[in-house]
Phi, psi and omega in degrees: 000140180245135173244134176247127183236113178269153175204169175104354179286175179162191178262129181221148179282155175307137183090351180280184183227155173215154171235117177268146177235150173221116180255131177264124181239176179082216185270059180262123185275347177074024185255350189250161176296148173245140191233151171247138173230167171215155173228113177275157180305127177076007182238166177281160176299139185234132176288138181248309187200159173222147175215130181272172179295335176272011176072020172283127188243146170225135180226138180302140177302333183290343184228356193294342178278349183230348181245143170228149181239145177213170186212139174247104184288342179286335180243004181052047181238136175245144183240148172233109178269126183236128182229164180049052188289145180238156183304331184289352176270001176302125184184171166267128183256131183237146168252161191206146171207167178234140179208130179052045178068007175256142178253131182241142178233147170278180182277347179093154175226132185279130172244123179234123178249113185201148175266000000 
């Protein structure tokens, strides 16, 4: 069993920054891509980024000018750095990975951008 634990969300003013973390625990082999998604109020879940163990990254065009993704393979943790935040990025952010045909999700961390 794999557990994904997100942290780092919170309330931030427009123009601020946050760094989200997602730590994979349990029987995680560290071989698969780790992904970030978000779900904004009233909207469908949206893919944000993916990063492989070899550090190959993909980031959604909607955020790539303000978000960066990174990964620490020694701790099985993926990070999402978000800067110059705007109210429209308010959402619950989830990390996700797949292992042995199972898909795992974290519990999510709330990001709220508001003055």
